[in-house]
N, CA, C and O atoms as CSV, one atom per row, in Angstrom:
chain,resi,resn,atom,element,x,y,z
A,1,MET,N,N,0.846,-1.164,0.000
A,1,MET,CA,C,0.000,0.000,0.000
A,1,MET,C,C,0.894,1.229,0.000
A,1,MET,O,O,1.914,1.271,0.687
A,2,VAL,N,N,0.508,2.205,-0.760
A,2,VAL,CA,C,1.219,3.477,-0.794
A,2,VAL,C,C,0.241,4.559,-0.367
A,2,VAL,O,O,-0.887,4.627,-0.856
A,3,VAL,N,N,0.687,5.396,0.545
A,3,VAL,CA,C,-0.136,6.485,1.057
A,3,VAL,C,C,0.522,7.785,0.641
A,3,VAL,O,O,1.747,7.896,0.670
A,4,PHE,N,N,-0.277,8.769,0.255
A,4,PHE,CA,C,0.301,10.068,-0.052
A,4,PHE,C,C,-0.450,11.150,0.694
A,4,PHE,O,O,-1.639,11.012,0.982
A,5,PHE,N,N,0.241,12.209,1.001
A,5,PHE,CA,C,-0.380,13.350,1.640
A,5,PHE,C,C,0.228,14.615,1.072
A,5,PHE,O,O,1.399,14.652,0.694
A,6,LYS,N,N,-0.591,15.647,1.021
A,6,LYS,CA,C,-0.152,16.915,0.443
A,6,LYS,C,C,0.519,17.754,1.521
A,6,LYS,O,O,0.000,17.890,2.629
A,7,ARG,N,N,1.648,18.301,1.195
A,7,ARG,CA,C,2.408,19.145,2.102
A,7,ARG,C,C,2.819,20.379,1.317
A,7,ARG,O,O,3.743,20.340,0.505
A,8,GLY,N,N,2.116,21.473,1.575
A,8,GLY,CA,C,2.388,22.671,0.786
A,8,GLY,C,C,1.971,22.423,-0.646
A,8,GLY,O,O,0.830,22.047,-0.911
A,9,LEU,N,N,2.897,22.635,-1.577
A,9,LEU,CA,C,2.596,22.425,-2.989
A,9,LEU,C,C,3.116,21.091,-3.511
A,9,LEU,O,O,2.992,20.797,-4.700
A,10,THR,N,N,3.702,20.282,-2.624
A,10,THR,CA,C,4.236,19.001,-3.063
A,10,THR,C,C,3.479,17.848,-2.399
A,10,THR,O,O,2.850,18.019,-1.355
A,11,PHE,N,N,3.554,16.687,-3.019
A,11,PHE,CA,C,2.969,15.485,-2.457
A,11,PHE,C,C,4.090,14.585,-1.977
A,11,PHE,O,O,5.113,14.442,-2.647
A,12,ASN,N,N,3.897,13.982,-0.819
A,12,ASN,CA,C,4.866,13.031,-0.284
A,12,ASN,C,C,4.251,11.639,-0.317
A,12,ASN,O,O,3.097,11.460,0.072
A,13,PHE,N,N,5.004,10.667,-0.770
A,13,PHE,CA,C,4.551,9.296,-0.816
A,13,PHE,C,C,5.330,8.498,0.210
A,13,PHE,O,O,6.547,8.639,0.330
A,14,ILE,N,N,4.624,7.664,0.945
A,14,ILE,CA,C,5.298,6.774,1.877
A,14,ILE,C,C,4.778,5.366,1.637
A,14,ILE,O,O,3.603,5.179,1.322
A,15,GLU,N,N,5.634,4.398,1.782
A,15,GLU,CA,C,5.228,3.014,1.611
A,15,GLU,C,C,4.847,2.451,2.971
A,15,GLU,O,O,5.622,2.535,3.924
A,16,VAL,N,N,3.671,1.885,3.058
A,16,VAL,CA,C,3.218,1.241,4.286
A,16,VAL,C,C,3.484,-0.247,4.126
A,16,VAL,O,O,2.892,-0.910,3.274
A,17,ILE,N,N,4.381,-0.759,4.955
A,17,ILE,CA,C,4.771,-2.165,4.860
A,17,ILE,C,C,3.756,-3.055,5.570
A,17,ILE,O,O,3.408,-4.130,5.080
A,18,ALA,N,N,3.286,-2.598,6.728
A,18,ALA,CA,C,2.293,-3.358,7.481
A,18,ALA,C,C,1.576,-2.405,8.423
A,18,ALA,O,O,2.109,-1.363,8.806
A,19,SER,N,N,0.378,-2.778,8.783
A,19,SER,CA,C,-0.349,-2.007,9.789
A,19,SER,C,C,-1.041,-2.985,10.719
A,19,SER,O,O,-1.392,-4.095,10.320
A,20,PHE,N,N,-1.232,-2.572,11.945
A,20,PHE,CA,C,-1.818,-3.439,12.956
A,20,PHE,C,C,-2.915,-2.673,13.679
A,20,PHE,O,O,-2.814,-1.462,13.874
A,21,TYR,N,N,-3.950,-3.377,14.069
A,21,TYR,CA,C,-5.051,-2.768,14.789
A,21,TYR,C,C,-5.097,-3.367,16.194
A,21,TYR,O,O,-5.063,-4.585,16.367
A,22,HIS,N,N,-5.175,-2.482,17.198
A,22,HIS,CA,C,-5.293,-2.924,18.586
A,22,HIS,C,C,-6.406,-2.137,19.256
A,22,HIS,O,O,-6.618,-0.964,18.950
A,23,THR,N,N,-7.104,-2.774,20.153
A,23,THR,CA,C,-8.108,-2.080,20.955
A,23,THR,C,C,-7.436,-1.460,22.173
A,23,THR,O,O,-6.298,-1.801,22.498
A,24,ASP,N,N,-8.131,-0.555,22.844
A,24,ASP,CA,C,-7.562,0.120,24.018
A,24,ASP,C,C,-7.067,-0.864,25.068
A,24,ASP,O,O,-6.015,-0.649,25.671
A,25,ASP,N,N,-7.809,-1.938,25.292
A,25,ASP,CA,C,-7.412,-2.890,26.335
A,25,ASP,C,C,-6.202,-3.735,25.933
A,25,ASP,O,O,-5.663,-4.462,26.767
A,26,GLN,N,N,-5.770,-3.655,24.685
A,26,GLN,CA,C,-4.601,-4.402,24.221
A,26,GLN,C,C,-3.343,-3.543,24.190
A,26,GLN,O,O,-2.272,-4.033,23.831
A,27,THR,N,N,-3.455,-2.270,24.559
A,27,THR,CA,C,-2.301,-1.370,24.464
A,27,THR,C,C,-2.080,-0.585,25.745
A,27,THR,O,O,-2.963,-0.470,26.594
A,28,ILE,N,N,-0.893,-0.057,25.852
A,28,ILE,CA,C,-0.530,0.915,26.878
A,28,ILE,C,C,-0.344,2.218,26.109
A,28,ILE,O,O,0.502,2.298,25.219
A,29,PHE,N,N,-1.128,3.235,26.449
A,29,PHE,CA,C,-1.084,4.456,25.649
A,29,PHE,C,C,-1.060,5.701,26.524
A,29,PHE,O,O,-1.641,5.734,27.609
A,30,LEU,N,N,-0.380,6.713,26.029
A,30,LEU,CA,C,-0.266,8.017,26.661
A,30,LEU,C,C,-0.202,9.066,25.564
A,30,LEU,O,O,-0.233,8.739,24.377
A,31,GLU,N,N,-0.113,10.325,25.963
A,31,GLU,CA,C,0.172,11.399,25.019
A,31,GLU,C,C,1.073,12.401,25.717
A,31,GLU,O,O,1.130,12.452,26.945
A,32,THR,N,N,1.771,13.191,24.927
A,32,THR,CA,C,2.666,14.213,25.455
A,32,THR,C,C,2.170,15.574,24.999
A,32,THR,O,O,1.747,15.744,23.856
A,33,ALA,N,N,2.226,16.538,25.902
A,33,ALA,CA,C,1.784,17.891,25.573
A,33,ALA,C,C,2.855,18.893,25.980
A,33,ALA,O,O,3.574,18.689,26.958
A,34,LEU,N,N,2.952,19.981,25.217
A,34,LEU,CA,C,3.845,21.096,25.536
A,34,LEU,C,C,2.997,22.348,25.720
A,34,LEU,O,O,2.066,22.604,24.956
A,35,TYR,N,N,3.332,23.117,26.739
A,35,TYR,CA,C,2.612,24.344,27.078
A,35,TYR,C,C,3.624,25.479,27.134
A,35,TYR,O,O,4.609,25.391,27.867
A,36,LYS,N,N,3.401,26.521,26.386
A,36,LYS,CA,C,4.268,27.708,26.399
A,36,LYS,C,C,3.528,28.797,27.170
A,36,LYS,O,O,2.429,29.200,26.790
A,37,VAL,N,N,4.144,29.271,28.264
A,37,VAL,CA,C,3.489,30.194,29.183
A,37,VAL,C,C,4.378,31.415,29.383
A,37,VAL,O,O,5.603,31.310,29.326
A,38,LYS,N,N,3.764,32.571,29.617
A,38,LYS,CA,C,4.519,33.799,29.881
A,38,LYS,C,C,5.444,33.607,31.080
A,38,LYS,O,O,5.010,33.108,32.119
A,39,SER,N,N,6.711,33.994,30.951
A,39,SER,CA,C,7.670,33.848,32.044
A,39,SER,C,C,7.270,34.641,33.273
A,39,SER,O,O,7.539,34.227,34.401
A,40,LYS,N,N,6.636,35.769,33.061
A,40,LYS,CA,C,6.201,36.611,34.173
A,40,LYS,C,C,5.382,35.800,35.177
A,40,LYS,O,O,5.478,36.024,36.384
A,41,SER,N,N,4.581,34.862,34.684
A,41,SER,CA,C,3.743,34.032,35.550
A,41,SER,C,C,4.581,33.151,36.468
A,41,SER,O,O,4.218,32.930,37.624
A,42,LEU,N,N,5.690,32.653,35.960
A,42,LEU,CA,C,6.534,31.757,36.747
A,42,LEU,C,C,7.120,32.469,37.955
A,42,LEU,O,O,7.264,31.873,39.022
A,43,PHE,N,N,7.456,33.736,37.792
A,43,PHE,CA,C,8.098,34.482,38.867
A,43,PHE,C,C,7.111,35.246,39.735
A,43,PHE,O,O,7.354,35.428,40.928
A,44,ASP,N,N,6.002,35.696,39.157
A,44,ASP,CA,C,5.034,36.507,39.901
A,44,ASP,C,C,3.942,35.689,40.568
A,44,ASP,O,O,3.394,36.106,41.589
A,45,GLU,N,N,3.623,34.548,40.017
A,45,GLU,CA,C,2.532,33.717,40.530
A,45,GLU,C,C,3.111,32.425,41.101
A,45,GLU,O,O,3.359,31.472,40.363
A,46,LYS,N,N,3.321,32.398,42.401
A,46,LYS,CA,C,3.922,31.211,43.045
A,46,LYS,C,C,3.027,29.979,42.917
A,46,LYS,O,O,3.515,28.849,42.942
A,47,HIS,N,N,1.724,30.196,42.781
A,47,HIS,CA,C,0.788,29.079,42.678
A,47,HIS,C,C,1.043,28.241,41.417
A,47,HIS,O,O,0.776,27.040,41.413
A,48,ILE,N,N,1.548,28.853,40.369
A,48,ILE,CA,C,1.789,28.109,39.131
A,48,ILE,C,C,2.859,27.033,39.328
A,48,ILE,O,O,2.799,25.977,38.698
A,49,GLN,N,N,3.826,27.292,40.190
A,49,GLN,CA,C,4.849,26.292,40.478
A,49,GLN,C,C,4.239,25.067,41.155
A,49,GLN,O,O,4.657,23.936,40.907
A,50,LYS,N,N,3.258,25.303,42.002
A,50,LYS,CA,C,2.561,24.207,42.677
A,50,LYS,C,C,1.738,23.400,41.669
A,50,LYS,O,O,1.687,22.172,41.741
A,51,ILE,N,N,1.102,24.092,40.739
A,51,ILE,CA,C,0.322,23.416,39.690
A,51,ILE,C,C,1.226,22.483,38.883
A,51,ILE,O,O,0.867,21.337,38.614
A,52,ILE,N,N,2.405,22.989,38.499
A,52,ILE,CA,C,3.349,22.189,37.709
A,52,ILE,C,C,3.804,20.972,38.506
A,52,ILE,O,O,3.830,19.857,37.985
A,53,LYS,N,N,4.161,21.186,39.757
A,53,LYS,CA,C,4.636,20.088,40.608
A,53,LYS,C,C,3.539,19.047,40.821
A,53,LYS,O,O,3.792,17.850,40.689
A,54,ASN,N,N,2.321,19.490,41.150
A,54,ASN,CA,C,1.222,18.566,41.417
A,54,ASN,C,C,0.798,17.772,40.186
A,54,ASN,O,O,0.289,16.658,40.310
A,55,SER,N,N,1.005,18.341,39.001
A,55,SER,CA,C,0.630,17.641,37.768
A,55,SER,C,C,1.731,16.712,37.275
A,55,SER,O,O,1.560,16.024,36.269
A,56,GLN,N,N,2.860,16.688,37.979
A,56,GLN,CA,C,4.026,15.881,37.592
A,56,GLN,C,C,4.515,16.236,36.189
A,56,GLN,O,O,4.918,15.369,35.414
A,57,ALA,N,N,4.469,17.521,35.887
A,57,ALA,CA,C,4.977,18.036,34.617
A,57,ALA,C,C,6.413,18.519,34.823
A,57,ALA,O,O,6.889,18.602,35.956
A,58,ASN,N,N,7.089,18.833,33.743
A,58,ASN,CA,C,8.476,19.297,33.792
A,58,ASN,C,C,8.626,20.601,33.032
A,58,ASN,O,O,8.044,20.778,31.961
A,59,ILE,N,N,9.400,21.503,33.583
A,59,ILE,CA,C,9.765,22.712,32.850
A,59,ILE,C,C,10.975,22.335,32.000
A,59,ILE,O,O,12.003,21.910,32.527
A,60,VAL,N,N,10.847,22.494,30.682
A,60,VAL,CA,C,11.925,22.063,29.788
A,60,VAL,C,C,12.784,23.215,29.290
A,60,VAL,O,O,13.921,22.990,28.874
A,61,THR,N,N,12.276,24.437,29.320
A,61,THR,CA,C,13.092,25.591,28.938
A,61,THR,C,C,12.496,26.860,29.553
A,61,THR,O,O,11.284,26.982,29.733
A,62,VAL,N,N,13.387,27.790,29.866
A,62,VAL,CA,C,12.964,29.080,30.408
A,62,VAL,C,C,13.692,30.171,29.642
A,62,VAL,O,O,14.909,30.101,29.465
A,63,SER,N,N,12.961,31.174,29.189
A,63,SER,CA,C,13.559,32.324,28.526
A,63,SER,C,C,12.973,33.581,29.170
A,63,SER,O,O,12.047,33.477,29.975
A,64,PRO,N,N,13.485,34.753,28.837
A,64,PRO,CA,C,12.949,35.977,29.445
A,64,PRO,C,C,11.449,36.196,29.174
A,64,PRO,O,O,10.763,36.796,30.002
A,65,ASN,N,N,10.933,35.722,28.038
A,65,ASN,CA,C,9.543,35.981,27.665
A,65,ASN,C,C,8.583,34.829,27.921
A,65,ASN,O,O,7.379,35.045,28.059
A,66,TYR,N,N,9.096,33.619,27.984
A,66,TYR,CA,C,8.228,32.456,28.137
A,66,TYR,C,C,8.994,31.290,28.747
A,66,TYR,O,O,10.225,31.286,28.787
A,67,PHE,N,N,8.248,30.311,29.218
A,67,PHE,CA,C,8.833,29.038,29.604
A,67,PHE,C,C,7.952,27.932,29.056
A,67,PHE,O,O,6.766,28.147,28.803
A,68,VAL,N,N,8.531,26.735,28.870
A,68,VAL,CA,C,7.810,25.620,28.262
A,68,VAL,C,C,7.737,24.474,29.262
A,68,VAL,O,O,8.726,24.093,29.889
A,69,ILE,N,N,6.529,23.944,29.386
A,69,ILE,CA,C,6.254,22.823,30.280
A,69,ILE,C,C,5.936,21.608,29.423
A,69,ILE,O,O,5.253,21.720,28.404
A,70,GLU,N,N,6.430,20.448,29.836
A,70,GLU,CA,C,6.126,19.176,29.166
A,70,GLU,C,C,5.349,18.316,30.138
A,70,GLU,O,O,5.705,18.212,31.312
A,71,LYS,N,N,4.282,17.697,29.646
A,71,LYS,CA,C,3.465,16.797,30.460
A,71,LYS,C,C,3.146,15.558,29.648
A,71,LYS,O,O,2.629,15.654,28.535
A,72,THR,N,N,3.452,14.395,30.202
A,72,THR,CA,C,3.084,13.128,29.590
A,72,THR,C,C,2.050,12.460,30.481
A,72,THR,O,O,2.221,12.379,31.698
A,73,GLY,N,N,0.987,11.988,29.872
A,73,GLY,CA,C,-0.072,11.328,30.632
A,73,GLY,C,C,-1.249,11.017,29.743
A,73,GLY,O,O,-1.125,10.984,28.519
A,74,TRP,N,N,-2.397,10.786,30.362
A,74,TRP,CA,C,-3.604,10.511,29.602
A,74,TRP,C,C,-4.237,11.818,29.156
A,74,TRP,O,O,-3.906,12.879,29.687
A,75,ARG,N,N,-5.132,11.756,28.198
A,75,ARG,CA,C,-5.780,12.946,27.629
A,75,ARG,C,C,-6.394,13.814,28.731
A,75,ARG,O,O,-6.259,15.037,28.698
A,76,ASP,N,N,-7.057,13.200,29.692
A,76,ASP,CA,C,-7.662,13.962,30.790
A,76,ASP,C,C,-6.612,14.761,31.564
A,76,ASP,O,O,-6.872,15.890,31.981
A,77,ASP,N,N,-5.427,14.176,31.755
A,77,ASP,CA,C,-4.345,14.853,32.487
A,77,ASP,C,C,-3.848,16.082,31.737
A,77,ASP,O,O,-3.643,17.138,32.336
A,78,THR,N,N,-3.654,15.944,30.417
A,78,THR,CA,C,-3.137,17.072,29.642
A,78,THR,C,C,-4.182,18.176,29.510
A,78,THR,O,O,-3.843,19.359,29.489
A,79,GLU,N,N,-5.444,17.789,29.421
A,79,GLU,CA,C,-6.514,18.794,29.347
A,79,GLU,C,C,-6.688,19.525,30.679
A,79,GLU,O,O,-6.944,20.729,30.700
A,80,LYS,N,N,-6.548,18.797,31.788
A,80,LYS,CA,C,-6.667,19.414,33.113
A,80,LYS,C,C,-5.572,20.465,33.299
A,80,LYS,O,O,-5.838,21.571,33.769
A,81,LEU,N,N,-4.329,20.109,32.926
A,81,LEU,CA,C,-3.229,21.061,33.062
A,81,LEU,C,C,-3.446,22.276,32.163
A,81,LEU,O,O,-3.129,23.400,32.553
A,82,TYR,N,N,-3.984,22.058,30.964
A,82,TYR,CA,C,-4.301,23.165,30.057
A,82,TYR,C,C,-5.238,24.160,30.746
A,82,TYR,O,O,-4.997,25.367,30.734
A,83,LYS,N,N,-6.295,23.640,31.337
A,83,LYS,CA,C,-7.286,24.499,32.000
A,83,LYS,C,C,-6.675,25.233,33.200
A,83,LYS,O,O,-7.021,26.382,33.472
A,84,GLU,N,N,-5.767,24.564,33.910
A,84,GLU,CA,C,-5.138,25.186,35.073
A,84,GLU,C,C,-4.142,26.271,34.679
A,84,GLU,O,O,-3.966,27.243,35.412
A,85,LEU,N,N,-3.491,26.114,33.531
A,85,LEU,CA,C,-2.476,27.082,33.078
A,85,LEU,C,C,-3.075,28.256,32.316
A,85,LEU,O,O,-2.461,29.321,32.242
A,86,GLU,N,N,-4.244,28.080,31.759
A,86,GLU,CA,C,-4.870,29.108,30.922
A,86,GLU,C,C,-4.909,30.501,31.579
A,86,GLU,O,O,-4.612,31.484,30.900
A,87,PRO,N,N,-5.255,30.624,32.852
A,87,PRO,CA,C,-5.312,31.959,33.466
A,87,PRO,C,C,-3.944,32.633,33.648
A,87,PRO,O,O,-3.875,33.825,33.950
A,88,TYR,N,N,-2.870,31.881,33.466
A,88,TYR,CA,C,-1.522,32.407,33.709
A,88,TYR,C,C,-0.811,32.878,32.447
A,88,TYR,O,O,0.397,33.114,32.481
A,89,GLY,N,N,-1.516,33.019,31.354
A,89,GLY,CA,C,-0.898,33.515,30.128
A,89,GLY,C,C,-0.375,32.406,29.242
A,89,GLY,O,O,0.791,32.415,28.847
A,90,LEU,N,N,-1.226,31.458,28.931
A,90,LEU,CA,C,-0.862,30.362,28.039
A,90,LEU,C,C,-0.704,30.908,26.626
A,90,LEU,O,O,-1.662,31.416,26.044
A,91,LEU,N,N,0.496,30.806,26.078
A,91,LEU,CA,C,0.800,31.366,24.757
A,91,LEU,C,C,0.609,30.354,23.635
A,91,LEU,O,O,0.125,30.695,22.556
A,92,GLN,N,N,0.992,29.108,23.896
A,92,GLN,CA,C,0.871,28.054,22.889
A,92,GLN,C,C,0.632,26.731,23.590
A,92,GLN,O,O,0.992,26.541,24.752
A,93,PHE,N,N,0.018,25.826,22.853
A,93,PHE,CA,C,-0.242,24.479,23.356
A,93,PHE,C,C,-0.204,23.514,22.179
A,93,PHE,O,O,-0.780,23.787,21.127
A,94,VAL,N,N,0.478,22.384,22.360
A,94,VAL,CA,C,0.501,21.348,21.330
A,94,VAL,C,C,0.480,19.988,22.033
A,94,VAL,O,O,1.081,19.794,23.089
A,95,ARG,N,N,-0.241,19.057,21.399
A,95,ARG,CA,C,-0.360,17.722,21.988
A,95,ARG,C,C,-0.031,16.701,20.917
A,95,ARG,O,O,-0.378,16.882,19.750
A,96,SER,N,N,0.639,15.627,21.312
A,96,SER,CA,C,1.093,14.625,20.356
A,96,SER,C,C,-0.019,13.757,19.818
A,96,SER,O,O,0.113,13.210,18.723
A,97,GLY,N,N,-1.091,13.613,20.534
A,97,GLY,CA,C,-2.051,12.573,20.204
A,97,GLY,C,C,-1.565,11.285,20.839
A,97,GLY,O,O,-0.512,11.256,21.477
A,98,ARG,N,N,-2.305,10.256,20.669
A,98,ARG,CA,C,-1.994,8.994,21.338
A,98,ARG,C,C,-0.736,8.340,20.784
A,98,ARG,O,O,-0.557,8.223,19.571
A,99,ILE,N,N,0.123,7.921,21.692
A,99,ILE,CA,C,1.255,7.072,21.347
A,99,ILE,C,C,1.097,5.803,22.182
A,99,ILE,O,O,0.713,5.865,23.350
A,100,SER,N,N,1.392,4.665,21.583
A,100,SER,CA,C,1.106,3.424,22.305
A,100,SER,C,C,2.036,2.290,21.914
A,100,SER,O,O,2.697,2.317,20.876
A,101,VAL,N,N,2.059,1.304,22.779
A,101,VAL,CA,C,2.722,0.029,22.509
A,101,VAL,C,C,1.733,-1.067,22.885
A,101,VAL,O,O,0.875,-0.875,23.747
A,102,SER,N,N,1.861,-2.208,22.235
A,102,SER,CA,C,0.960,-3.314,22.543
A,102,SER,C,C,1.415,-4.007,23.827
A,102,SER,O,O,2.604,-4.042,24.143
A,103,LYS,N,N,0.453,-4.552,24.552
A,103,LYS,CA,C,0.786,-5.284,25.775
A,103,LYS,C,C,1.448,-6.613,25.443
A,103,LYS,O,O,2.353,-7.060,26.148
A,104,GLU,N,N,0.994,-7.234,24.377
A,104,GLU,CA,C,1.572,-8.510,23.949
A,104,GLU,C,C,2.852,-8.259,23.155
A,104,GLU,O,O,2.940,-7.262,22.439
A,105,PRO,N,N,3.833,-9.131,23.264
A,105,PRO,CA,C,5.073,-8.954,22.491
A,105,PRO,C,C,4.785,-8.967,20.983
A,105,PRO,O,O,3.972,-9.751,20.494
A,106,MET,N,N,5.464,-8.090,20.279
A,106,MET,CA,C,5.374,-8.051,18.817
A,106,MET,C,C,6.790,-7.941,18.276
A,106,MET,O,O,7.385,-6.864,18.308
A,107,ASN,N,N,7.325,-9.028,17.785
A,107,ASN,CA,C,8.640,-8.991,17.178
A,107,ASN,C,C,8.454,-8.513,15.739
A,107,ASN,O,O,8.153,-9.302,14.843
A,108,ILE,N,N,8.634,-7.235,15.538
A,108,ILE,CA,C,8.361,-6.616,14.238
A,108,ILE,C,C,9.202,-7.234,13.126
A,108,ILE,O,O,8.706,-7.433,12.017
A,109,SER,N,N,10.451,-7.536,13.403
A,109,SER,CA,C,11.296,-8.152,12.372
A,109,SER,C,C,10.697,-9.460,11.874
A,109,SER,O,O,10.695,-9.719,10.670
A,110,ASN,N,N,10.189,-10.285,12.782
A,110,ASN,CA,C,9.552,-11.553,12.366
A,110,ASN,C,C,8.270,-11.273,11.598
A,110,ASN,O,O,8.014,-11.900,10.571
A,111,LEU,N,N,7.464,-10.342,12.083
A,111,LEU,CA,C,6.198,-10.024,11.417
A,111,LEU,C,C,6.406,-9.536,9.996
A,111,LEU,O,O,5.587,-9.802,9.116
A,112,LEU,N,N,7.498,-8.823,9.770
A,112,LEU,CA,C,7.776,-8.282,8.434
A,112,LEU,C,C,8.641,-9.203,7.602
A,112,LEU,O,O,8.963,-8.891,6.456
A,113,GLY,N,N,9.021,-10.340,8.171
A,113,GLY,CA,C,9.852,-11.285,7.436
A,113,GLY,C,C,11.285,-10.829,7.273
A,113,GLY,O,O,11.970,-11.246,6.339
A,114,LEU,N,N,11.749,-9.969,8.181
A,114,LEU,CA,C,13.107,-9.443,8.075
A,114,LEU,C,C,14.101,-10.181,8.946
A,114,LEU,O,O,15.306,-9.958,8.823
A,115,ASN,N,N,13.634,-11.049,9.819
A,115,ASN,CA,C,14.519,-11.743,10.754
A,115,ASN,C,C,15.257,-12.844,10.022
A,115,ASN,O,O,14.635,-13.745,9.460
A,116,THR,N,N,16.578,-12.780,10.025
A,116,THR,CA,C,17.401,-13.789,9.355
A,116,THR,C,C,17.832,-14.879,10.307
A,116,THR,O,O,18.413,-15.873,9.870
A,117,ASP,N,N,17.562,-14.728,11.621
A,117,ASP,CA,C,17.886,-15.760,12.593
A,117,ASP,C,C,16.912,-16.910,12.446
A,117,ASP,O,O,15.704,-16.705,12.332
A,118,LYS,N,N,17.438,-18.104,12.450
A,118,LYS,CA,C,16.565,-19.275,12.304
A,118,LYS,C,C,16.628,-20.129,13.527
A,118,LYS,O,O,15.961,-21.161,13.594
């Protein structure tokens, strides 16, 4: 199968070698979110530090104008932190969407016929 998607004025083609379908109960899944917040909030609003700590998020960069927080968890966790940070000058927000691994072992090399070990 070949899939294509439009990017600007060009089309990109990718070859799909295999695809697998899993239900929620067959996978372990999370998402990662980044929040860009005004730096002034970090220094002027002490409560924001407590919000970050209680949400088990990490500050990944600090600059004079903004700082960036990273949070990995379930969708509800990233949305809750979004709502808590919004009053403090949330400048940008991006979320990865679901990332997952299957609970059952999947030896991809064997599934794709690439394993040369016999």
